TIMAR-407303 format. One record per residue (C-alpha): residue number from 0; x, z, y. Coordinates in Angstrom, 1 decimal. Last residue first. Example, Ala and Ser with C-alpha at 12.3 -4.5 7.8 and 13.67 -1.06 7.14 Angstrom:
REM TIMAR-407303
{k: 1	u: 13.7	w: 7.1	v: -1.1}
{k: 0	u: 12.3	w: 7.8	v: -4.5}
REM end
This chain:
REM TIMAR-407303
{k: 449	u: -62.5	w: 28.2	v: -11.4}
{k: 448	u: -60.8	w: 24.9	v: -10.5}
{k: 447	u: -58.0	w: 24.9	v: -7.9}
{k: 446	u: -56.7	w: 21.9	v: -6.1}
{k: 445	u: -53.4	w: 20.5	v: -5.0}
{k: 444	u: -51.2	w: 23.6	v: -5.2}
{k: 443	u: -47.5	w: 22.9	v: -5.3}
{k: 442	u: -44.9	w: 23.1	v: -7.9}
{k: 441	u: -41.3	w: 22.1	v: -7.1}
{k: 440	u: -38.6	w: 20.9	v: -9.5}
{k: 439	u: -35.0	w: 20.3	v: -8.4}
{k: 438	u: -32.5	w: 18.1	v: -10.2}
{k: 437	u: -28.8	w: 18.9	v: -10.5}
{k: 436	u: -26.8	w: 15.6	v: -11.0}
{k: 435	u: -23.9	w: 15.2	v: -13.3}
{k: 434	u: -25.8	w: 13.0	v: -15.8}
{k: 433	u: -29.2	w: 12.2	v: -14.3}
{k: 432	u: -30.0	w: 9.4	v: -16.7}
{k: 431	u: -33.8	w: 8.9	v: -16.8}
{k: 430	u: -36.0	w: 9.4	v: -19.9}
{k: 429	u: -34.3	w: 12.3	v: -21.6}
{k: 428	u: -33.4	w: 13.9	v: -18.2}
{k: 427	u: -37.1	w: 13.9	v: -17.2}
{k: 426	u: -38.0	w: 15.5	v: -20.5}
{k: 425	u: -35.4	w: 18.2	v: -20.1}
{k: 424	u: -36.5	w: 19.0	v: -16.6}
{k: 423	u: -40.1	w: 19.4	v: -17.9}
{k: 422	u: -39.0	w: 21.8	v: -20.6}
{k: 421	u: -36.8	w: 23.8	v: -18.2}
{k: 420	u: -39.8	w: 24.2	v: -15.9}
{k: 419	u: -41.9	w: 25.3	v: -19.0}
{k: 418	u: -39.3	w: 28.0	v: -19.8}
{k: 417	u: -39.3	w: 29.1	v: -16.1}
{k: 416	u: -43.0	w: 29.8	v: -16.2}
{k: 415	u: -45.6	w: 27.8	v: -14.2}
{k: 414	u: -48.4	w: 30.2	v: -13.2}
{k: 413	u: -47.4	w: 30.6	v: -9.6}
{k: 412	u: -48.2	w: 26.9	v: -9.1}
{k: 411	u: -51.7	w: 27.5	v: -10.3}
{k: 410	u: -54.0	w: 24.4	v: -9.8}
{k: 409	u: -51.1	w: 22.0	v: -10.2}
{k: 408	u: -49.3	w: 19.3	v: -8.2}
{k: 407	u: -45.8	w: 18.7	v: -9.6}
{k: 406	u: -43.1	w: 17.8	v: -7.0}
{k: 405	u: -39.8	w: 16.3	v: -8.1}
{k: 404	u: -36.7	w: 16.6	v: -6.0}
{k: 403	u: -33.6	w: 14.4	v: -6.7}
{k: 402	u: -30.8	w: 16.3	v: -4.9}
{k: 401	u: -29.7	w: 14.6	v: -2.8}
{k: 400	u: -33.0	w: 12.7	v: -3.0}
{k: 399	u: -36.6	w: 13.5	v: -2.0}
{k: 398	u: -40.3	w: 14.0	v: -2.8}
{k: 397	u: -40.5	w: 12.4	v: -6.3}
{k: 396	u: -44.1	w: 12.5	v: -7.4}
{k: 395	u: -46.1	w: 14.3	v: -10.1}
{k: 394	u: -49.7	w: 14.4	v: -11.1}
{k: 393	u: -52.6	w: 16.6	v: -12.2}
{k: 392	u: -50.9	w: 19.5	v: -13.7}
{k: 391	u: -53.4	w: 22.0	v: -15.2}
{k: 390	u: -53.0	w: 25.7	v: -15.9}
{k: 389	u: -55.9	w: 27.0	v: -17.8}
{k: 388	u: -56.9	w: 30.5	v: -16.7}
{k: 387	u: -56.6	w: 33.8	v: -18.7}
{k: 386	u: -54.2	w: 35.3	v: -16.2}
{k: 385	u: -52.1	w: 32.1	v: -16.4}
{k: 384	u: -52.3	w: 29.9	v: -19.5}
{k: 383	u: -49.2	w: 28.3	v: -21.0}
{k: 382	u: -48.2	w: 24.8	v: -19.7}
{k: 381	u: -49.6	w: 21.9	v: -21.6}
{k: 380	u: -47.8	w: 20.2	v: -24.5}
{k: 379	u: -49.8	w: 17.0	v: -25.4}
{k: 378	u: -51.3	w: 16.8	v: -21.9}
{k: 377	u: -47.9	w: 17.4	v: -20.3}
{k: 376	u: -46.3	w: 14.7	v: -22.4}
{k: 375	u: -49.1	w: 12.3	v: -21.6}
{k: 374	u: -48.7	w: 13.1	v: -17.9}
{k: 373	u: -44.9	w: 12.7	v: -17.9}
{k: 372	u: -44.3	w: 9.0	v: -18.7}
{k: 371	u: -47.2	w: 7.2	v: -16.8}
{k: 370	u: -47.0	w: 9.8	v: -14.1}
{k: 369	u: -43.3	w: 9.3	v: -13.4}
{k: 368	u: -43.5	w: 5.5	v: -13.7}
{k: 367	u: -46.4	w: 5.3	v: -11.2}
{k: 366	u: -44.6	w: 7.7	v: -8.8}
{k: 365	u: -41.6	w: 5.3	v: -8.6}
{k: 364	u: -38.2	w: 6.9	v: -9.4}
{k: 363	u: -35.8	w: 7.2	v: -6.5}
{k: 362	u: -32.0	w: 7.4	v: -7.1}
{k: 361	u: -29.9	w: 9.1	v: -4.4}
{k: 360	u: -28.1	w: 11.5	v: -6.7}
{k: 359	u: -28.1	w: 9.0	v: -9.5}
{k: 358	u: -26.0	w: 6.6	v: -7.4}
{k: 357	u: -23.8	w: 9.5	v: -6.4}
{k: 356	u: -23.1	w: 10.2	v: -10.1}
{k: 355	u: -22.0	w: 6.6	v: -10.5}
{k: 354	u: -19.6	w: 7.1	v: -7.5}
{k: 353	u: -18.2	w: 10.2	v: -9.2}
{k: 352	u: -17.8	w: 8.4	v: -12.5}
{k: 351	u: -15.9	w: 5.5	v: -10.9}
{k: 350	u: -13.9	w: 7.9	v: -8.8}
{k: 349	u: -12.8	w: 9.9	v: -11.9}
{k: 348	u: -11.9	w: 6.7	v: -13.7}
{k: 347	u: -9.6	w: 6.0	v: -10.9}
{k: 346	u: -7.4	w: 8.9	v: -12.0}
{k: 345	u: -7.3	w: 7.7	v: -15.6}
{k: 344	u: -3.5	w: 8.1	v: -15.7}
{k: 343	u: -1.5	w: 8.6	v: -12.5}
{k: 342	u: 1.3	w: 10.4	v: -14.4}
{k: 341	u: 1.0	w: 13.6	v: -12.2}
{k: 340	u: -2.8	w: 13.1	v: -11.9}
{k: 339	u: -3.1	w: 13.2	v: -15.7}
{k: 338	u: -6.8	w: 12.8	v: -16.4}
{k: 337	u: -9.5	w: 13.7	v: -18.9}
{k: 336	u: -12.9	w: 12.9	v: -17.4}
{k: 335	u: -15.9	w: 15.3	v: -18.1}
{k: 334	u: -19.4	w: 14.2	v: -17.1}
{k: 333	u: -21.8	w: 17.1	v: -16.8}
{k: 332	u: -24.8	w: 16.9	v: -19.2}
{k: 331	u: -25.4	w: 20.5	v: -20.3}
{k: 330	u: -26.3	w: 22.0	v: -16.9}
{k: 329	u: -27.2	w: 25.7	v: -17.2}
{k: 328	u: -24.4	w: 26.1	v: -18.2}
{k: 327	u: -21.0	w: 24.5	v: -18.1}
{k: 326	u: -19.3	w: 26.7	v: -20.8}
{k: 325	u: -20.3	w: 24.5	v: -23.8}
{k: 324	u: -19.0	w: 21.4	v: -22.1}
{k: 323	u: -15.6	w: 23.0	v: -21.6}
{k: 322	u: -15.5	w: 23.9	v: -25.3}
{k: 321	u: -16.5	w: 20.4	v: -26.3}
{k: 320	u: -13.6	w: 19.0	v: -24.3}
{k: 319	u: -11.1	w: 21.3	v: -26.0}
{k: 318	u: -12.6	w: 20.6	v: -29.5}
{k: 317	u: -12.3	w: 16.9	v: -28.7}
{k: 316	u: -8.6	w: 17.3	v: -27.9}
{k: 315	u: -7.9	w: 19.4	v: -31.0}
{k: 314	u: -9.7	w: 16.8	v: -33.3}
{k: 313	u: -7.8	w: 14.0	v: -31.6}
{k: 312	u: -4.6	w: 15.7	v: -32.6}
{k: 311	u: -2.2	w: 17.0	v: -29.9}
{k: 310	u: 0.3	w: 14.7	v: -28.3}
{k: 309	u: -1.9	w: 14.2	v: -25.2}
{k: 308	u: -2.2	w: 18.0	v: -24.7}
{k: 307	u: 0.3	w: 18.4	v: -21.8}
{k: 306	u: -0.4	w: 14.8	v: -20.5}
{k: 305	u: -4.0	w: 16.0	v: -20.0}
{k: 304	u: -2.8	w: 17.8	v: -16.9}
{k: 303	u: -6.2	w: 17.5	v: -15.3}
{k: 302	u: -9.7	w: 17.9	v: -16.8}
{k: 301	u: -11.6	w: 16.3	v: -14.0}
{k: 300	u: -15.2	w: 17.7	v: -14.1}
{k: 299	u: -17.8	w: 15.7	v: -12.2}
{k: 298	u: -20.5	w: 17.3	v: -10.1}
{k: 297	u: -23.4	w: 16.2	v: -7.9}
{k: 296	u: -24.3	w: 18.8	v: -5.4}
{k: 295	u: -27.4	w: 21.1	v: -5.4}
{k: 294	u: -25.6	w: 23.9	v: -3.5}
{k: 293	u: -26.3	w: 26.3	v: -6.5}
{k: 292	u: -24.6	w: 23.6	v: -8.6}
{k: 291	u: -21.4	w: 23.6	v: -6.6}
{k: 290	u: -21.2	w: 27.4	v: -6.5}
{k: 289	u: -22.0	w: 27.6	v: -10.2}
{k: 288	u: -19.0	w: 25.3	v: -10.9}
{k: 287	u: -16.8	w: 27.4	v: -8.6}
{k: 286	u: -17.7	w: 30.6	v: -10.5}
{k: 285	u: -17.1	w: 28.7	v: -13.8}
{k: 284	u: -13.6	w: 27.7	v: -12.8}
{k: 283	u: -12.9	w: 31.3	v: -11.7}
{k: 282	u: -14.0	w: 32.6	v: -15.1}
{k: 281	u: -11.7	w: 30.0	v: -16.8}
{k: 280	u: -13.2	w: 26.7	v: -18.0}
{k: 279	u: -9.8	w: 25.2	v: -18.9}
{k: 278	u: -6.4	w: 26.8	v: -19.3}
{k: 277	u: -3.7	w: 24.2	v: -20.1}
{k: 276	u: -6.2	w: 21.4	v: -19.6}
{k: 275	u: -6.3	w: 22.5	v: -16.0}
{k: 274	u: -9.6	w: 22.2	v: -14.2}
{k: 273	u: -10.5	w: 20.0	v: -11.2}
{k: 272	u: -14.1	w: 20.1	v: -10.0}
{k: 271	u: -14.9	w: 16.7	v: -8.4}
{k: 270	u: -17.8	w: 17.4	v: -6.0}
{k: 269	u: -20.5	w: 14.8	v: -5.1}
{k: 268	u: -22.5	w: 14.7	v: -1.9}
{k: 267	u: -20.3	w: 16.8	v: 0.2}
{k: 266	u: -21.1	w: 18.9	v: 3.3}
{k: 265	u: -21.9	w: 22.0	v: 1.3}
{k: 264	u: -18.7	w: 21.6	v: -0.7}
{k: 263	u: -16.8	w: 21.3	v: 2.6}
{k: 262	u: -18.4	w: 24.4	v: 3.9}
{k: 261	u: -17.2	w: 26.3	v: 0.8}
{k: 260	u: -13.7	w: 24.9	v: 1.4}
{k: 259	u: -13.9	w: 26.0	v: 5.1}
{k: 258	u: -14.7	w: 29.6	v: 4.0}
{k: 257	u: -11.8	w: 29.4	v: 1.5}
{k: 256	u: -9.4	w: 28.2	v: 4.3}
{k: 255	u: -10.5	w: 31.2	v: 6.5}
{k: 254	u: -9.7	w: 33.6	v: 3.7}
{k: 253	u: -6.3	w: 31.9	v: 3.3}
{k: 252	u: -5.5	w: 32.3	v: 7.0}
{k: 251	u: -6.7	w: 36.0	v: 7.0}
{k: 250	u: -4.2	w: 36.7	v: 4.2}
{k: 249	u: -4.1	w: 38.1	v: 0.7}
{k: 248	u: -7.0	w: 36.5	v: -1.1}
{k: 247	u: -6.6	w: 37.5	v: -4.8}
{k: 246	u: -9.4	w: 40.1	v: -4.8}
{k: 245	u: -11.8	w: 37.5	v: -3.4}
{k: 244	u: -11.2	w: 35.3	v: -6.5}
{k: 243	u: -9.4	w: 32.1	v: -5.5}
{k: 242	u: -10.7	w: 28.8	v: -4.3}
{k: 241	u: -7.8	w: 26.3	v: -3.8}
{k: 240	u: -7.9	w: 24.6	v: -0.4}
{k: 239	u: -9.7	w: 21.3	v: -0.1}
{k: 238	u: -9.2	w: 17.6	v: -0.4}
{k: 237	u: -12.0	w: 15.4	v: 0.8}
{k: 236	u: -12.5	w: 11.7	v: -0.1}
{k: 235	u: -14.9	w: 9.8	v: 2.1}
{k: 234	u: -16.4	w: 6.7	v: 0.6}
{k: 233	u: -16.3	w: 2.9	v: 0.9}
{k: 232	u: -17.0	w: 0.4	v: -1.9}
{k: 231	u: -15.4	w: -3.1	v: -1.9}
{k: 230	u: -13.2	w: -2.4	v: -4.8}
{k: 229	u: -12.3	w: 1.1	v: -3.4}
{k: 228	u: -12.1	w: 1.5	v: 0.4}
{k: 227	u: -11.2	w: 5.2	v: 1.1}
{k: 226	u: -11.7	w: 7.3	v: 4.2}
{k: 225	u: -9.6	w: 10.4	v: 3.8}
{k: 224	u: -10.8	w: 13.9	v: 4.8}
{k: 223	u: -8.3	w: 16.7	v: 4.5}
{k: 222	u: -9.7	w: 20.3	v: 4.8}
{k: 221	u: -6.8	w: 22.5	v: 5.8}
{k: 220	u: -5.1	w: 25.2	v: 3.7}
{k: 219	u: -3.3	w: 23.2	v: 0.9}
{k: 218	u: -0.3	w: 25.0	v: -0.4}
{k: 217	u: -2.3	w: 27.9	v: -2.0}
{k: 216	u: -0.2	w: 28.1	v: -5.2}
{k: 215	u: 3.4	w: 27.1	v: -4.8}
{k: 214	u: 4.2	w: 24.2	v: -7.2}
{k: 213	u: 4.0	w: 21.9	v: -4.2}
{k: 212	u: 2.0	w: 18.9	v: -3.0}
{k: 211	u: 1.2	w: 18.1	v: 0.6}
{k: 210	u: -1.7	w: 15.7	v: 1.0}
{k: 209	u: -1.3	w: 12.1	v: 2.2}
{k: 208	u: 1.3	w: 10.8	v: -0.3}
{k: 207	u: 0.2	w: 7.3	v: -1.2}
{k: 206	u: -2.0	w: 5.5	v: -3.7}
{k: 205	u: -5.4	w: 6.8	v: -2.7}
{k: 204	u: -6.3	w: 8.1	v: -6.1}
{k: 203	u: -2.8	w: 9.5	v: -7.0}
{k: 202	u: -2.6	w: 11.3	v: -3.6}
{k: 201	u: -6.0	w: 12.9	v: -4.2}
{k: 200	u: -5.1	w: 13.9	v: -7.8}
{k: 199	u: -1.8	w: 15.4	v: -6.7}
{k: 198	u: -3.7	w: 17.4	v: -4.0}
{k: 197	u: -6.1	w: 18.8	v: -6.6}
{k: 196	u: -3.4	w: 19.5	v: -9.2}
{k: 195	u: -4.6	w: 22.8	v: -10.8}
{k: 194	u: -2.4	w: 24.9	v: -8.5}
{k: 193	u: -5.2	w: 27.0	v: -6.9}
{k: 192	u: -8.7	w: 27.0	v: -8.3}
{k: 191	u: -10.8	w: 23.9	v: -8.0}
{k: 190	u: -12.2	w: 21.4	v: -5.5}
{k: 189	u: -12.0	w: 17.7	v: -4.7}
{k: 188	u: -14.7	w: 16.5	v: -2.4}
{k: 187	u: -16.7	w: 13.2	v: -2.5}
{k: 186	u: -18.6	w: 12.2	v: 0.6}
{k: 185	u: -20.7	w: 9.1	v: 0.3}
{k: 184	u: -20.4	w: 6.6	v: 3.2}
{k: 183	u: -23.3	w: 6.5	v: 5.7}
{k: 182	u: -24.9	w: 3.1	v: 5.9}
{k: 181	u: -23.3	w: 1.2	v: 8.8}
{k: 180	u: -23.2	w: 2.4	v: 12.3}
{k: 179	u: -24.0	w: -0.4	v: 14.8}
{k: 178	u: -20.9	w: -2.4	v: 15.5}
{k: 177	u: -17.8	w: -0.8	v: 16.7}
{k: 176	u: -16.6	w: -1.7	v: 20.2}
{k: 175	u: -13.7	w: -4.1	v: 20.2}
{k: 174	u: -10.2	w: -2.7	v: 20.4}
{k: 173	u: -7.7	w: -2.5	v: 23.3}
{k: 172	u: -4.3	w: -1.5	v: 22.3}
{k: 171	u: -3.3	w: 2.0	v: 23.3}
{k: 170	u: -0.9	w: 3.1	v: 26.1}
{k: 169	u: -3.6	w: 3.3	v: 28.8}
{k: 168	u: -5.8	w: 5.3	v: 26.4}
{k: 167	u: -3.2	w: 8.1	v: 26.3}
{k: 166	u: -3.2	w: 8.4	v: 30.1}
{k: 165	u: -7.0	w: 8.7	v: 30.1}
{k: 164	u: -6.9	w: 11.3	v: 27.4}
{k: 163	u: -4.3	w: 13.3	v: 29.3}
{k: 162	u: -6.5	w: 13.5	v: 32.3}
{k: 161	u: -9.2	w: 15.1	v: 30.2}
{k: 160	u: -6.6	w: 17.5	v: 28.8}
{k: 159	u: -5.1	w: 18.7	v: 32.0}
{k: 158	u: -6.4	w: 22.2	v: 31.6}
{k: 157	u: -8.4	w: 22.6	v: 28.4}
{k: 156	u: -8.0	w: 26.3	v: 28.2}
{k: 155	u: -6.1	w: 26.5	v: 24.9}
{k: 154	u: -4.6	w: 23.0	v: 25.3}
{k: 153	u: -3.0	w: 24.1	v: 28.6}
{k: 152	u: -1.4	w: 20.9	v: 29.9}
{k: 151	u: 1.7	w: 19.4	v: 31.5}
{k: 150	u: 2.4	w: 15.7	v: 31.0}
{k: 149	u: 5.8	w: 14.1	v: 30.9}
{k: 148	u: 5.7	w: 10.3	v: 30.5}
{k: 147	u: 5.6	w: 9.5	v: 34.2}
{k: 146	u: 8.6	w: 11.8	v: 34.8}
{k: 145	u: 10.8	w: 9.6	v: 32.5}
{k: 144	u: 12.2	w: 11.3	v: 29.4}
{k: 143	u: 16.0	w: 11.8	v: 29.5}
{k: 142	u: 15.8	w: 15.1	v: 27.8}
{k: 141	u: 17.1	w: 16.7	v: 31.0}
{k: 140	u: 13.8	w: 15.8	v: 32.6}
{k: 139	u: 12.3	w: 18.6	v: 30.5}
{k: 138	u: 14.5	w: 21.3	v: 32.1}
{k: 137	u: 14.0	w: 19.8	v: 35.6}
{k: 136	u: 11.0	w: 22.1	v: 36.3}
{k: 135	u: 8.9	w: 20.4	v: 39.0}
{k: 134	u: 5.8	w: 20.2	v: 36.7}
{k: 133	u: 6.2	w: 24.0	v: 36.1}
{k: 132	u: 5.0	w: 24.6	v: 39.6}
{k: 131	u: 1.6	w: 23.4	v: 38.6}
{k: 130	u: 0.9	w: 26.7	v: 36.9}
{k: 129	u: -1.1	w: 27.2	v: 33.7}
{k: 128	u: 1.3	w: 25.6	v: 31.2}
{k: 127	u: 0.8	w: 26.4	v: 27.5}
{k: 126	u: 1.8	w: 22.9	v: 26.6}
{k: 125	u: 4.4	w: 20.5	v: 27.9}
{k: 124	u: 3.3	w: 17.2	v: 26.3}
{k: 123	u: 6.1	w: 14.6	v: 26.2}
{k: 122	u: 4.6	w: 11.1	v: 25.7}
{k: 121	u: 5.7	w: 8.7	v: 23.1}
{k: 120	u: 6.2	w: 5.0	v: 22.4}
{k: 119	u: 7.8	w: 4.4	v: 19.0}
{k: 118	u: 11.3	w: 3.1	v: 18.4}
{k: 117	u: 11.7	w: 5.3	v: 15.3}
{k: 116	u: 15.1	w: 6.3	v: 16.6}
{k: 115	u: 13.4	w: 7.6	v: 19.8}
{k: 114	u: 11.0	w: 9.7	v: 17.7}
{k: 113	u: 14.0	w: 11.4	v: 16.0}
{k: 112	u: 15.7	w: 11.9	v: 19.3}
{k: 111	u: 12.6	w: 13.7	v: 20.7}
{k: 110	u: 12.3	w: 15.8	v: 17.5}
{k: 109	u: 15.9	w: 16.9	v: 17.6}
{k: 108	u: 15.7	w: 17.9	v: 21.3}
{k: 107	u: 12.6	w: 20.0	v: 20.6}
{k: 106	u: 14.3	w: 21.7	v: 17.6}
{k: 105	u: 17.3	w: 22.5	v: 19.9}
{k: 104	u: 14.9	w: 24.4	v: 22.2}
{k: 103	u: 13.5	w: 23.8	v: 25.7}
{k: 102	u: 11.3	w: 26.4	v: 27.2}
{k: 101	u: 9.4	w: 29.3	v: 25.6}
{k: 100	u: 6.5	w: 29.1	v: 28.2}
{k: 99	u: 6.2	w: 25.4	v: 28.3}
{k: 98	u: 6.1	w: 25.1	v: 24.5}
{k: 97	u: 6.6	w: 21.5	v: 23.4}
{k: 96	u: 4.3	w: 18.8	v: 22.1}
{k: 95	u: 5.5	w: 15.3	v: 21.3}
{k: 94	u: 2.5	w: 13.0	v: 21.5}
{k: 93	u: 3.2	w: 9.8	v: 19.5}
{k: 92	u: 1.5	w: 6.5	v: 20.3}
{k: 91	u: 0.3	w: 3.5	v: 18.2}
{k: 90	u: 1.0	w: 5.4	v: 14.9}
{k: 89	u: 1.6	w: 3.7	v: 11.6}
{k: 88	u: 5.4	w: 4.2	v: 11.7}
{k: 87	u: 4.8	w: 7.9	v: 12.6}
{k: 86	u: 2.6	w: 8.6	v: 9.6}
{k: 85	u: 5.0	w: 8.6	v: 6.7}
{k: 84	u: 7.8	w: 10.5	v: 8.4}
{k: 83	u: 5.3	w: 13.2	v: 9.3}
{k: 82	u: 4.4	w: 13.5	v: 5.6}
{k: 81	u: 8.1	w: 13.7	v: 4.5}
{k: 80	u: 8.9	w: 16.3	v: 7.2}
{k: 79	u: 6.0	w: 18.4	v: 5.9}
{k: 78	u: 7.3	w: 18.2	v: 2.4}
{k: 77	u: 10.9	w: 19.1	v: 3.5}
{k: 76	u: 9.7	w: 22.1	v: 5.5}
{k: 75	u: 7.3	w: 23.5	v: 2.9}
{k: 74	u: 9.5	w: 26.3	v: 1.5}
{k: 73	u: 10.5	w: 27.3	v: 5.0}
{k: 72	u: 13.2	w: 30.0	v: 5.2}
{k: 71	u: 16.1	w: 27.6	v: 5.3}
{k: 70	u: 14.3	w: 25.0	v: 7.3}
{k: 69	u: 16.5	w: 25.3	v: 10.5}
{k: 68	u: 19.4	w: 23.3	v: 9.2}
{k: 67	u: 17.1	w: 20.5	v: 8.2}
{k: 66	u: 15.8	w: 19.9	v: 11.7}
{k: 65	u: 12.2	w: 21.2	v: 12.2}
{k: 64	u: 8.8	w: 19.6	v: 12.3}
{k: 63	u: 5.7	w: 21.8	v: 12.4}
{k: 62	u: 2.9	w: 20.3	v: 10.4}
{k: 61	u: 0.8	w: 17.3	v: 11.7}
{k: 60	u: -2.4	w: 16.7	v: 13.6}
{k: 59	u: -3.6	w: 13.1	v: 13.8}
{k: 58	u: -5.8	w: 11.7	v: 16.6}
{k: 57	u: -8.1	w: 8.6	v: 16.2}
{k: 56	u: -9.2	w: 6.2	v: 18.9}
{k: 55	u: -12.4	w: 4.9	v: 20.5}
{k: 54	u: -13.4	w: 7.9	v: 22.5}
{k: 53	u: -16.4	w: 10.2	v: 22.8}
{k: 52	u: -14.8	w: 12.9	v: 20.7}
{k: 51	u: -11.4	w: 11.9	v: 19.4}
{k: 50	u: -11.8	w: 10.5	v: 15.9}
{k: 49	u: -10.2	w: 12.7	v: 13.1}
{k: 48	u: -7.0	w: 12.8	v: 11.2}
{k: 47	u: -5.3	w: 15.9	v: 9.5}
{k: 46	u: -1.9	w: 15.6	v: 8.0}
{k: 45	u: -1.0	w: 18.6	v: 5.8}
{k: 44	u: 0.9	w: 21.8	v: 6.5}
{k: 43	u: -0.7	w: 23.5	v: 9.4}
{k: 42	u: 0.0	w: 27.2	v: 9.3}
{k: 41	u: 3.7	w: 26.9	v: 9.9}
{k: 40	u: 4.2	w: 29.6	v: 12.6}
{k: 39	u: 1.9	w: 32.6	v: 12.5}
{k: 38	u: -0.2	w: 32.9	v: 15.7}
{k: 37	u: -3.1	w: 31.2	v: 13.9}
{k: 36	u: -5.1	w: 28.0	v: 14.3}
{k: 35	u: -6.7	w: 26.1	v: 11.4}
{k: 34	u: -7.4	w: 22.5	v: 12.1}
{k: 33	u: -11.0	w: 21.2	v: 12.1}
{k: 32	u: -12.4	w: 23.5	v: 14.8}
{k: 31	u: -14.3	w: 20.7	v: 16.4}
{k: 30	u: -14.1	w: 19.1	v: 19.8}
{k: 29	u: -11.9	w: 16.3	v: 18.5}
{k: 28	u: -9.5	w: 16.6	v: 21.5}
{k: 27	u: -9.6	w: 20.4	v: 21.8}
{k: 26	u: -9.2	w: 20.7	v: 18.0}
{k: 25	u: -6.0	w: 18.6	v: 18.1}
{k: 24	u: -4.7	w: 20.4	v: 21.2}
{k: 23	u: -5.1	w: 23.8	v: 19.4}
{k: 22	u: -3.5	w: 22.2	v: 16.3}
{k: 21	u: -0.4	w: 21.2	v: 18.2}
{k: 20	u: -0.1	w: 24.5	v: 20.1}
{k: 19	u: 3.7	w: 25.0	v: 20.1}
{k: 18	u: 3.7	w: 27.1	v: 16.9}
{k: 17	u: 5.9	w: 25.1	v: 14.7}
{k: 16	u: 8.1	w: 22.2	v: 16.1}
{k: 15	u: 6.3	w: 19.1	v: 17.5}
{k: 14	u: 4.2	w: 16.2	v: 16.5}
{k: 13	u: 0.8	w: 14.9	v: 17.5}
{k: 12	u: -0.1	w: 11.4	v: 16.3}
{k: 11	u: -2.2	w: 8.8	v: 18.1}
{k: 10	u: -3.9	w: 6.1	v: 15.9}
{k: 9	u: -5.8	w: 3.0	v: 17.1}
{k: 8	u: -7.1	w: 2.3	v: 14.6}
{k: 7	u: -7.4	w: 4.6	v: 11.6}
{k: 6	u: -8.0	w: 2.2	v: 8.7}
{k: 5	u: -4.4	w: 1.2	v: 8.9}
{k: 4	u: -3.1	w: 4.6	v: 7.8}
{k: 3	u: -2.1	w: 3.5	v: 4.3}
{k: 2	u: -0.2	w: 0.5	v: 5.7}
{k: 1	u: 1.8	w: -1.3	v: 3.1}
{k: 0	u: 0.0	w: 0.0	v: 0.0}
REM end
């Protein structure tokens, strides 16, 4: 893939050393709290991209960049540098953010020289500046940056940001206004407990390194949304932070990441639940599964690290898959795809299955077909009586999608027992394929006969 960031056009990238306010500026520009902000340096690790609110260009937030000699205590420094290296060539403009209060540092000088070697246009953004006197400070001019390319702002308070947007636009290529919004793309999120290979799977699917991958659990903190075009189909792929048990959450940053992951699930259409073939269907895996189903989301299980059991017998492998299936209650028809994200084996099969689940999630069944099939079954096996009264179901219709919602009109909605609801759901699934999709049954009063 020659230009993995080509779909973000035009693209402006924010770079700088840790804790200079890059994420604060990013959030200010997109007018959402998409990037996690904290006083602790090095919070942002992945590349986040979003459209600037009200403008026709994209902005990218990156992790703190440091020269190699200053990365000794940073496990993620080399990974962050690699991600930054990957996005700069695709950028139309780079915003180098420095800390106006702390002043010039060797790391700032390193970054400026690094961007110059890339031969990319850039602006020097002096952040955390409240006083206009700072604009006359020759410290930044010593970097050899022309005065008209130095901009003083306070990202936290928004000072100078509207003017900065206009300056940025003057450096960007003109693009035609987008046509009327097309049909909304499906949102597919990747979730799971820490270190099961979520980010490796995302990178393998899209074909380039977009998410930071490390053996250290909890590497991913931000929510990464990647627009993907796949054999003519477009969707949004979302990588998330690993969901741990509450007792394992050891920082405010990680707790906030988990909250955002739950929100990402709620905003998704289909969720790919990644499990490890080494230890599948753990208690935490099942907690996440129930979280997905309780939010009425389509679900696919990606049984990752299959390379570790590939040499085992077919009988062993099938037993492992059957064990996972047996644990996924109350749904018993969840698709399971065995993959090796590390070896890039069957990773696109996961997307094929997820897109197929999305089709079922938005499927509508005509009322005539529902009644022609279900009413004879209901007549043959009617619901149990309620307080000595016959419970009758007159007809059924599909009221909505995402999830598919079926409404049964009956004289005693309160008289329909859970066992009979499960019976009706089973019959619907036997007739129509809703694999991987939770379906909702509602019972409403249409009439009442005494």
